[in-house]
C-alpha positions as CSV (number, residue, x, y, z in Angstrom):
1,M,24.3,294.1,157.1
2,K,22.5,296.8,155.0
3,M,18.9,296.0,154.8
4,T,17.2,297.6,151.7
5,T,13.8,296.9,150.1
6,G,15.0,294.7,147.5
7,L,16.8,292.4,150.2
8,H,13.9,292.3,152.3
9,H,11.5,291.5,149.5
10,G,14.0,288.7,148.2
11,L,14.2,287.2,151.6
12,E,10.4,287.1,151.7
13,V,10.4,285.3,148.2
14,V,12.8,282.7,149.8
15,R,10.8,282.2,152.7
16,D,7.6,281.6,150.7
17,R,9.0,279.6,148.0
18,T,10.9,277.2,150.3
19,R,10.3,274.1,152.4
20,A,12.0,271.8,154.7
21,L,14.8,270.0,152.3
22,P,14.4,266.2,152.0
23,K,17.2,264.5,154.1
24,T,18.8,262.4,151.7
25,K,22.0,261.4,153.4
26,S,22.6,259.9,156.5
27,A,25.6,260.9,158.8
28,G,26.4,257.3,160.1
29,G,23.0,256.5,161.2
30,R,23.3,259.3,163.8
31,Y,20.8,261.8,161.8
32,N,19.8,262.6,158.3
33,Y,20.6,265.5,156.3
34,T,20.8,267.4,153.1
35,P,23.9,267.5,151.1
36,L,25.4,271.0,149.9
37,P,24.9,270.3,146.2
38,E,21.3,269.3,146.8
39,I,20.6,272.7,148.7
40,I,22.3,274.7,146.0
41,D,20.4,273.0,143.3
42,Y,17.3,273.5,145.3
43,L,18.1,277.2,145.7
44,R,19.1,278.1,142.3
45,P,15.9,279.0,140.8
46,V,14.3,280.5,144.1
47,L,17.4,282.8,144.5
48,E,16.9,283.9,140.7
49,E,13.3,284.6,141.4
50,A,14.0,286.5,144.4
51,E,16.7,288.4,142.8
52,L,19.5,287.4,145.3
53,V,22.8,286.2,145.2
54,V,24.7,284.1,147.7
55,V,28.4,284.3,148.0
56,Q,30.3,282.2,150.3
57,Q,34.2,282.9,151.0
58,C,36.6,280.8,153.1
59,T,38.3,282.5,156.1
60,T,40.3,281.8,159.1
61,D,39.7,282.8,162.8
62,P,42.5,285.5,163.5
63,T,42.4,284.0,167.2
64,S,42.5,280.4,166.7
65,G,43.4,279.7,163.2
66,A,40.1,277.6,162.5
67,A,38.6,277.5,159.2
68,G,35.6,279.4,158.6
69,V,32.9,280.6,156.2
70,T,31.6,284.0,155.4
71,T,28.3,283.6,153.7
72,S,26.8,286.7,152.1
73,V,23.4,287.6,150.6
74,F,23.0,290.6,148.1
75,S,20.2,292.1,146.1
76,K,20.2,294.2,142.9
77,D,19.6,297.4,145.1
78,G,22.7,297.0,147.2
79,G,21.4,295.1,150.2
80,E,23.9,292.7,152.1
81,L,23.3,290.1,154.8
82,S,26.4,288.7,156.0
83,S,27.2,285.8,158.7
84,T,30.4,284.3,159.5
85,I,30.9,280.8,161.2
86,Y,34.1,278.9,162.4
87,A,34.8,275.2,162.9
88,P,35.2,274.3,166.5
89,P,38.9,273.3,167.6
90,L,39.3,269.7,167.5
91,G,38.8,268.0,170.6
92,A,41.4,265.6,172.3
93,N,39.0,262.5,171.3
94,D,38.6,263.5,167.7
95,K,40.3,261.0,165.6
96,V,39.5,261.6,161.9
97,P,41.6,259.3,159.5
98,M,42.2,262.2,156.9
99,S,45.1,264.6,156.2
100,P,44.7,268.1,157.8
101,I,43.8,269.3,154.3
102,Q,41.1,267.0,153.8
103,R,40.0,267.9,157.3
104,V,39.5,271.6,156.4
105,G,37.9,270.7,153.2
106,S,35.2,268.6,155.1
107,E,34.8,271.4,157.9
108,I,34.3,273.8,154.8
109,T,31.7,272.0,153.2
110,Y,30.0,271.4,156.6
111,L,30.3,275.3,157.5
112,R,28.9,276.2,153.9
113,R,25.7,273.9,154.3
114,Y,25.0,275.1,157.7
115,A,25.6,278.8,157.1
116,L,23.8,278.6,154.2
117,C,20.9,277.3,155.5
118,S,21.1,279.2,158.3
119,V,21.1,282.6,156.7
120,L,17.9,281.6,154.4
121,N,16.2,280.0,157.3
122,L,16.1,276.7,155.6
123,A,15.8,273.2,157.5
124,S,18.3,270.7,156.2
125,D,18.9,268.5,159.0
126,E,16.8,266.6,161.7
127,D,16.3,268.3,165.2
128,S,18.6,266.3,167.5
129,D,16.7,267.2,170.2
130,G,19.4,268.6,172.3
131,Y,21.5,265.5,172.2
132,T,25.4,266.1,171.2
133,L,26.2,264.8,167.8
134,G,27.6,261.4,169.0
135,E,24.7,260.9,171.3
136,A,21.9,261.6,168.6
137,P,19.9,258.4,168.2
138,S,19.7,257.2,164.9
139,V,16.4,256.5,162.9
140,E,16.8,252.8,163.2
141,K,17.0,253.1,167.0
142,A,14.0,255.0,167.0
143,K,12.0,252.9,165.2
144,A,13.3,249.6,167.2
145,D,12.3,251.5,170.4
146,E,9.0,252.5,169.2
147,T,8.6,248.6,168.1
148,K,9.8,247.7,171.5
149,A,7.4,249.9,173.1
150,K,4.4,248.8,171.2
151,A,5.6,244.8,172.1
152,K,5.6,246.0,175.5
153,A,2.2,247.6,175.7
154,E,0.7,244.5,173.9
155,K,2.1,242.1,176.7
156,V,0.8,244.4,179.3
157,A,-2.8,244.3,177.9
158,Q,-2.7,240.6,177.4
159,L,-1.4,240.3,181.2
160,K,-4.2,242.3,182.2
161,A,-6.9,240.4,180.0
162,D,-5.4,237.0,181.4
163,L,-5.8,238.2,185.0
164,V,-9.2,239.2,184.6
165,K,-10.2,236.0,182.7
166,L,-8.6,234.2,185.8
167,G,-10.5,236.2,188.3
168,Y,-7.8,238.3,189.4
169,T,-9.6,241.8,188.7
170,E,-7.3,243.4,191.5
171,D,-4.0,242.2,190.2
172,A,-5.4,243.6,186.9
173,E,-5.8,247.0,188.0
174,K,-2.2,246.8,189.5
175,V,-0.6,246.2,186.5
176,D,-0.1,249.7,184.8
177,G,1.9,251.1,187.8
178,A,3.8,247.9,188.1
179,T,7.6,247.7,188.2
180,P,9.4,245.2,186.2
181,D,9.4,243.0,189.2
182,E,5.9,243.1,190.0
183,L,5.2,242.4,186.3
184,N,7.0,239.1,186.3
185,A,5.5,238.2,189.6
186,L,2.0,238.9,188.1
187,W,2.9,237.1,184.8
188,K,3.8,233.9,187.0
189,K,0.5,234.2,188.6
190,A,-1.5,234.5,185.3
191,H,0.5,231.7,183.5
192,H,1.4,229.2,186.1
């Protein structure tokens, strides 16, 4: 890295002119993200204004042979910021229906997207809250969970109201801390 006034200023321009990118594509319902071509289109006028050039080169990890990408940001006054990222090795459970060349191409696109956003401090993916990729909750699941929670809260509120109406005030006070079995017993008491 060679930090110069031009590079520093250019990175400030990028910071000030960019916002979180719209997540327009879904990764199989696991999370949403911004595809690489959209990121590049979004950045083109910002980088021009910042007087920065970004170059991405494919590379290979000399130890593991994994595909990688080196992303470099250059300013007119000779400043340079570079970062290299490599794809993780395939795990025993990875079953991707594509040829080795397709797999490398897919990895490079993925790495380019992450590296570009990382080096310019852009948000192009939803935060998975520490879940591993395969465990990340989908947007649909999150909405379904929210709907379920809302329905449960409405039922609990209705149960409390029914118990109070029937004169079971003490039982109504127990509803909030009740276990599912206790809730079922209170429900039967209020509705039988």
